C-alpha positions in Angstrom: -11.5 28.1 10.4 -15.0 30.2 11.2 -17.9 29.5 8.5 -17.6 33.2 7.3 -14.2 32.4 6.2 -14.7 29.1 4.3 -18.6 28.7 3.4 -18.3 30.3 -0.1 -14.7 28.1 -0.6 -14.2 25.0 -3.0 -12.1 22.3 -2.0 -11.2 20.2 -4.7 -9.4 16.4 -4.6 -8.2 14.5 -7.2 -8.1 10.9 -6.3 -10.9 9.1 -4.1 -9.0 6.1 -2.3 -8.3 5.9 1.0 -6.6 9.5 1.5 -8.9 11.4 -0.2 -12.2 9.6 1.2 -10.7 10.1 4.5 -9.7 13.7 3.8 -13.1 14.5 2.4 -14.9 13.6 5.7 -12.4 14.7 8.1 -12.5 18.0 6.7 -16.0 18.4 7.1 -15.8 17.1 10.7 -13.1 20.1 10.8 -15.8 22.4 10.3 -15.2 23.4 6.6 -18.5 24.8 5.1 -17.7 25.0 1.7 -17.8 22.6 -0.9 -15.9 19.1 -1.2 -15.7 17.6 -4.7 -13.8 14.1 -4.8 -12.3 13.1 -8.5 -11.5 9.2 -9.5 -10.6 7.7 -12.6 -12.5 4.4 -11.3 -16.3 4.5 -11.8 -17.1 2.3 -8.8 -17.8 3.8 -5.7 -14.7 4.2 -3.2 -13.6 0.9 -1.7 -10.7 -0.6 0.4 -8.1 -1.6 -1.7 -5.5 -3.8 0.9 -8.5 -6.6 1.0 -8.2 -7.1 -2.4 -5.2 -9.4 -2.5 -6.6 -11.2 0.5 -10.0 -12.0 1.9 -11.7 -9.9 -1.3 -10.2 -11.7 -3.5 -11.1 -15.2 -2.3 -15.1 -14.1 -1.3 -18.0 -14.2 -3.6 -18.5 -10.9 -2.3 -19.3 -7.9 -4.4 -17.6 -4.7 -4.2 -20.4 -3.1 -2.2 -19.5 -4.9 0.9 -15.9 -3.5 0.2 -16.7 0.1 0.1 -15.3 3.3 2.4 -18.5 4.6 2.9 -22.0 4.6 1.9 -23.3 6.5 -1.1 -25.6 8.0 1.2 -22.5 9.0 3.5 -21.3 11.2 0.7 -24.4 12.9 0.4 -24.9 13.4 4.2 -21.7 15.2 4.6 -22.6 17.2 1.3 -19.5 15.7 -0.6 -19.8 15.6 -4.6 -18.5 12.5 -6.0 -17.0 12.6 -9.6 -16.1 9.0 -10.6 -14.9 8.0 -14.0 -13.6 11.5 -14.6 -10.0 12.1 -15.7 -7.9 15.0 -14.7 -6.5 16.6 -17.8 -4.1 19.3 -15.9 -4.0 21.4 -12.9 -4.6 25.4 -13.8 -2.3 27.1 -10.7 -2.3 30.5 -11.9 -6.1 30.4 -12.2 -6.7 27.9 -9.9 -8.7 25.6 -11.7 -8.7 21.8 -12.3 -9.3 21.0 -16.1 -11.0 17.6 -16.8 -10.8 15.6 -19.5 -13.7 16.8 -21.7 -12.7 20.5 -21.0 -14.8 21.4 -18.5 -13.1 22.9 -15.2 -13.8 23.2 -11.7 -12.7 26.4 -9.4 -10.8 25.6 -6.3 -9.5 27.9 -3.4 -7.8 24.4 -2.0 -6.9 21.4 -3.8 -5.4 17.8 -2.6 -3.7 15.6 -4.7 -4.6 12.2 -3.5 -4.0 10.2 -6.7 -1.7 7.0 -5.3 0.0 4.8 -7.5 -0.3 2.2 -10.4 1.1 -1.1 -11.2 4.0 -1.5 -13.0 4.0 -3.8 -15.8 7.7 -5.5 -15.9 10.1 -4.6 -18.8 9.4 -8.5 -20.0 10.9 -7.8 -24.0 8.8 -10.4 -25.9 4.9 -11.4 -25.4 3.7 -9.0 -22.6 1.2 -7.8 -24.8 -0.4 -10.8 -26.2 -0.3 -13.2 -23.3 -3.9 -14.2 -22.4 -5.2 -13.6 -18.7 -2.5 -11.5 -17.6 -3.7 -9.1 -15.2 -2.4 -6.5 -12.2 -3.8 -6.6 -8.9 -4.6 -2.8 -8.3 -8.6 -2.3 -8.7 -12.0 -3.9 -8.2 -11.9 -4.7 -12.0 -8.6 -6.3 -11.8 -10.1 -8.8 -8.8 -13.3 -9.3 -11.2 -11.1 -10.5 -14.1 -8.9 -12.5 -11.6 -12.4 -14.2 -10.0 -13.8 -14.9 -13.7 -10.8 -16.5 -15.0 -10.8 -19.0 -11.7 -14.3 -19.6 -12.3 -14.0 -20.6 -15.6 -11.0 -22.8 -15.6 -10.8 -26.2 -13.6 -6.9 -27.2 -12.7 -6.0 -23.3 -13.3 -2.2 -22.9 -13.6 -1.3 -19.4 -12.2 2.3 -18.0 -12.3 2.6 -14.8 -9.8 5.6 -12.6 -11.4 6.6 -11.1 -8.0 7.7 -12.0 -4.5 6.8 -8.9 -2.8 3.8 -8.7 -0.3 1.0 -8.2 -2.9 2.5 -11.5 -5.0 2.7 -13.4 -2.1 -0.8 -12.5 -0.7 -2.5 -13.2 -4.0 -0.6 -16.2 -4.2 -1.8 -17.6 -0.7 -5.5 -16.2 -1.9 -5.4 -18.2 -5.0 -4.1 -21.6 -3.7 -7.2 -21.2 -1.5 -9.4 -20.7 -4.5 -7.9 -24.0 -5.7 -5.4 -23.1 -8.4 -2.0 -24.6 -8.7 0.3 -21.9 -8.1 3.8 -20.4 -9.0 6.1 -17.7 -7.4 8.6 -16.2 -10.1 10.8 -13.6 -8.3 13.5 -11.8 -10.1 16.0 -11.3 -6.3 17.7 -13.9 -4.8 15.4 -14.1 -2.1 11.8 -12.8 -1.7 10.6 -9.6 0.2 14.5 -8.8 -0.3 14.1 -5.0 -0.2 11.7 -4.6 2.8 12.7 -7.8 5.5 15.5 -9.6 7.3 16.7 -12.8 5.6 15.1 -14.7 8.5 11.6 -13.2 7.3 12.2 -14.0 3.7 13.1 -17.5 4.6 10.1 -17.9 7.0 7.7 -17.1 3.8 9.3 -19.2 1.6 8.7 -21.8 3.9 5.1 -21.0 4.8 4.4 -21.3 1.0 6.2 -24.3 0.3 4.5 -26.2 3.4 1.1 -25.0 1.3 2.2 -26.3 -1.7 2.8 -22.9 -3.7 6.5 -23.0 -5.4 8.0 -19.5 -5.0 11.6 -19.7 -6.9 13.8 -17.0 -6.6 16.6 -15.7 -9.3 13.7 -16.1 -12.0 14.5 -12.8 -14.2 11.0 -13.6 -16.6 12.3 -12.5 -20.4 9.5 -13.5 -22.4 5.8 -14.8 -22.5 4.8 -17.2 -25.2 1.1 -17.7 -26.1 0.0 -20.8 -28.1 -3.5 -21.6 -28.6 -4.4 -19.3 -25.6 -2.0 -21.3 -23.4 0.9 -19.0 -21.7 4.3 -20.3 -21.4 6.6 -17.9 -19.2 10.1 -18.2 -19.8 13.0 -17.0 -17.8 16.9 -15.8 -18.7 18.2 -19.4 -17.1 15.9 -21.2 -19.5 13.1 -22.4 -17.1 9.6 -22.3 -18.7 6.3 -22.5 -16.7 2.8 -22.9 -18.2 0.1 -20.3 -17.0 -3.5 -20.3 -17.5 -3.2 -16.9 -15.9 -0.8 -14.5 -15.0 -0.5 -12.1 -12.0 1.7 -9.2 -12.0 3.0 -7.7 -8.2 6.4 -6.3 -9.1 5.7 -2.9 -7.5 4.1 0.4 -8.3 4.8 3.7 -10.2 3.7 6.9 -8.6 0.9 9.2 -10.1 2.9 12.3 -10.0 2.5 13.2 -13.6 -0.3 15.9 -12.8 1.6 17.2 -10.2 5.1 17.2 -11.9 3.2 19.1 -15.4 1.9 21.5 -13.0 5.2 22.6 -11.8 5.2 21.1 -8.2 8.3 19.9 -6.6 8.8 16.4 -7.1 11.4 14.3 -5.9 10.6 10.4 -5.3 6.8 11.7 -5.3 5.0 14.6 -4.6 7.1 16.4 -1.8 5.1 17.8 0.8 6.0 19.8 4.4 5.0 18.4 8.2 1.2 19.9 6.9 0.8 18.0 3.6 1.3 21.4 1.9 3.1 21.2 -1.5 4.9 23.7 -2.9 2.1 25.6 -3.9 0.7 26.7 -0.5 -2.9 26.1 -1.9 -2.5 22.8 -3.1 -2.0 19.7 -0.3 -0.9 15.9 -1.3 -1.6 13.2 0.8 -1.1 9.0 0.4 1.2 7.1 -1.5 2.0 9.8 -4.0 3.7 11.8 -1.5 7.3 12.5 -0.6 7.6 13.7 2.8 9.9 13.9 6.1 9.3 11.4 9.1 10.7 13.4 12.4 11.3 9.5 14.0 14.0 8.6 11.4 15.2 12.2 10.3 14.7 11.7 6.5 12.5 12.2 3.9 10.1 9.2 2.9 7.5 7.7 0.7 5.2 5.4 2.0 2.8 3.0 0.1 0.5 2.2 3.3 -3.2 2.5 4.4 -1.9 4.4 7.5 0.1 6.9 5.9 -3.1 7.9 3.9 -5.2 8.2 6.6 -3.0 10.3 8.7 -1.8 12.9 6.3 -5.2 12.8 5.5 -6.0 13.8 8.9 -3.0 16.4 8.9 -4.4 18.0 5.6 -7.9 18.4 6.5 -6.7 20.2 10.1 -4.1 22.1 8.2 -6.7 23.7 5.8 -9.1 24.2 8.8 -6.6 26.6 10.1 -5.3 24.7 13.3 -1.8 23.9 14.2 -0.6 20.0 13.1 2.6 18.0 12.5 2.6 14.7 10.8 4.6 12.6 13.4 3.5 8.9 12.5 5.4 5.7 13.1 4.8 3.8 9.9 2.9 0.4 10.1 1.5 -2.1 7.7 0.1 -5.6 7.9 0.0 -8.8 5.5 -2.3 -11.9 5.6 -1.0 -15.2 4.3 -2.9 -18.3 4.9 -3.3 -18.5 8.5 -0.4 -15.8 9.3 -0.9 -12.4 10.3 2.0 -10.4 9.7 2.3 -7.1 11.7 5.1 -4.4 11.0 6.0 -1.3 12.7 8.8 1.5 11.6 11.2 1.0 8.8 14.1 -1.4 8.9 16.2 0.2 6.4 19.7 0.8 7.5 20.0 -1.7 10.3 22.9 -3.4 11.1 21.7 -6.3 13.5 18.8 -8.3 13.8 17.1 -10.2 17.0 15.0 -13.0 16.5 12.5 -13.6 19.2 10.4 -17.1 19.6 8.2 -17.4 21.7 8.1 -20.4 23.8 5.2 -23.4 22.9 3.9 -21.1 20.3 4.2 -22.3 16.8 4.3 -19.9 13.8 4.9 -17.0 17.0 7.7 -15.1 16.6 9.0 -11.2 16.3 11.7 -10.0 14.1 13.8 -6.8 15.7 15.7 -4.2 13.5 18.5 -2.6 15.2 21.1 0.4 14.2 23.5 0.0 17.2 21.6 0.1 20.4 18.4 2.2 18.3 15.4 -0.1 17.7 14.3 0.7 14.1 11.3 -1.6 13.2 9.5 -4.9 14.3 8.0 -8.1 12.1 5.6 -9.6 14.3 4.2 -12.9 13.2 1.0 -13.8 14.9 2.6 -11.6 17.9 0.2 -8.7 18.6 2.0 -8.1 21.9 5.4 -7.8 20.0 4.0 -5.0 17.6 2.3 -3.3 20.5 5.6 -3.2 22.6 8.0 -2.5 19.4 5.1 0.4 18.6 6.1 1.6 22.1 9.6 1.2 22.4 10.0 2.8 18.3 8.1 5.8 20.2 9.9 6.3 23.2 13.6 6.0 22.3 14.0 3.1 24.7 17.2 1.0 24.7 16.1 -2.9 24.6 18.3 -5.7 26.4 19.0 -7.7 23.3 19.8 -10.6 25.3 16.7 -10.8 27.2 14.7 -10.0 23.9 16.2 -12.9 22.2 15.7 -15.1 25.2 12.3 -17.2 24.7 12.5 -18.2 28.9 12.5 -14.2 29.8 9.4 -12.6 31.0 7.9 -10.7 27.5 6.8 -7.5 29.2 8.3 -3.3 28.6 9.6 -3.0 32.0 11.7 -6.2 31.7 13.0 -5.8 28.2 13.9 -2.1 28.9 18.3 -1.8 29.4 19.0 -1.3 32.8 
């Protein structure tokens, strides 16, 4: 798109996390000469979120060490930041964004990057009176958790939720010296996202690090007595807690788009260019429901990778370039001395192949198949398996499962492809 076509146009972005910030800078690189305005309810300069439950939680660094971009970068690229600002509505007919104070911003292109917010579990009693109960989604949450750890010796923490965020937080708090118990409602941790073999590995990993991870624990109430919490489960068990961290999932921030009449289905529905049902409005990141060509179905992803990739696609599309979202999802998790790298989506698998690496403790990979089709790979301290898995999923090659599971077989692509 030439300068003459967009120099007098306004692009407004709602949400200044990974998706929104990356979009703004890529749009500028794509040649957009008009104004770019980033709006976010968080008053802090936009920052990286994945480290919040990992390295940032255990460090003493301020948020300035964890910023997505420096303040000078926004000024240099002429990107206006409106932080600590709530968007009340989108007026599609007049192409205006209505802020909470009643002021409006005109837009020619609008990008919704509103992400998600943590779920507060439906605990019938005591959730509103619990002392030191925090989610872990923002820098403010981390600041509250750190402060509580510093102010309390021999801190007892209960983490409600045995997903990746809950387990990462548990590992980080253990490193900080707390006594940690994780309560998971399902029969195994990570039950919705990984195979039983991976669940068992992480269960043992936490046990080896003196963190109690307990399953089939449905929290029904939190009692508070003299600033001491007791978490009560439906089976009658009770757990003392000076602090409670909740990590049971997220709600998609789709209400603004819904109120504006955009098509919603498990998130804001977008096409291969990240465009919503309104051609002037795009949506990117955790809040979107998009088609993935590798799996031939619509998905919603909670990952930095998806946020960044969709940001690039939306920027290219707005700049008038031909583009199509075709990324393979990938994720990661850091717990203790274990780095887990995941590529692909395992949903629908009917066979799991585990490959151990000879003479390498805590180094293995779990390969998920549907028939002969490789869907995804979980690689534990094994970057090579992650790289090969990505290559195989992209190429659609058929894998020799017998060689894959044999730790003595040479681990290289040419040797693993079925003849």
